[in-house]
C-alpha positions in Angstrom: 29.5 112.6 165.5 31.7 114.1 162.7 34.2 115.4 166.0 33.9 112.5 167.5 35.5 110.5 164.5 38.1 112.8 164.6 36.9 114.4 161.2 35.2 117.8 160.9 31.8 118.2 159.8 31.9 119.7 156.4 34.2 116.6 155.4 31.7 114.3 157.1 28.7 115.7 154.2 31.1 115.3 152.1 30.9 111.5 152.2 27.2 111.1 153.6 24.1 113.6 152.5 22.8 113.3 156.1 21.6 111.6 158.9 19.7 109.7 157.6 21.5 108.1 155.2 24.6 107.3 158.0 21.5 105.7 160.0 20.9 103.2 156.8 23.7 102.3 156.3 23.7 101.5 159.8 21.3 99.8 159.5 22.5 97.5 156.3 25.6 97.1 158.0 23.7 95.3 160.6 22.1 93.5 158.3 25.2 92.5 157.0 26.0 91.7 160.7 23.4 89.1 161.2 24.3 87.4 158.0 27.9 86.7 158.8 26.7 86.0 162.5 24.3 83.5 161.4 26.3 81.7 159.1 29.5 81.5 160.9 27.0 80.2 163.6 25.6 77.6 161.7 29.0 76.7 159.8 29.8 73.4 162.1 26.1 72.5 162.7 24.5 70.0 159.9 21.5 68.1 161.8 18.0 69.8 161.3 17.9 70.0 165.6 21.3 71.5 166.4 20.0 74.0 163.0 17.2 74.9 164.6 18.4 75.0 168.4 21.7 77.3 166.8 19.4 79.7 164.9 17.0 80.1 168.2 20.2 81.1 170.1 21.4 83.2 167.6 19.0 85.2 167.3 17.9 85.6 171.2 21.9 86.7 171.5 21.6 89.4 168.8 17.8 90.5 170.2 19.2 91.2 174.0 22.1 93.1 172.0 19.9 94.7 169.7 17.4 95.7 172.9 20.8 96.9 174.9 21.7 99.1 171.3 17.8 100.9 171.3 17.9 101.4 174.6 21.3 102.7 174.7 20.4 104.9 171.7 17.3 106.0 173.2 18.9 107.1 176.2 21.1 109.4 174.0 18.4 111.0 171.9 16.7 112.3 174.8 20.1 113.3 176.7 20.6 115.0 173.4 17.8 117.1 173.5 17.3 117.6 176.9 20.9 118.9 177.3 20.1 121.6 174.2 18.9 124.8 176.1 15.8 126.2 173.3 14.7 122.7 173.5 14.7 122.0 177.1 12.3 125.2 177.5 9.9 124.4 175.0 6.7 123.6 176.8 6.0 120.1 177.2 9.2 118.9 176.6 8.9 116.3 179.3 5.5 114.8 178.0 7.5 115.0 174.2 10.7 113.5 175.2 8.1 110.4 176.9 6.8 110.3 173.9 10.1 110.3 171.7 11.4 107.6 174.0 8.0 105.6 173.9 8.0 105.4 169.8 11.4 104.4 169.6 11.3 101.3 172.2 7.6 100.1 171.1 6.3 98.6 168.4 3.8 100.6 166.5 1.1 98.0 166.8 1.2 98.7 170.8 1.6 102.7 170.6 -1.4 103.1 168.0 0.0 103.7 165.4 
């Protein structure tokens, strides 16, 4: 991640305490983006039926974008793990990767958690 951004790993960790903080910051930024996009979409709308339609349309657009991002993140995690020779050789890695992918894309209630 750090080399892709053009910085060293040590410089990266001067700004972030770890991957979980980075993920938290990304999620917070996403929430801010959601509020911005919603406010922008609602700015020219004043009638209640149009407000509802705009909110629904905005939510659907964002949900499909989120679904695409989630799928890409899942593919990225599975790919990264499968390219690590030590992890790739683990017994049951295929089963574990399938379980991980399911856990990433399915709500907990659907997988019995």
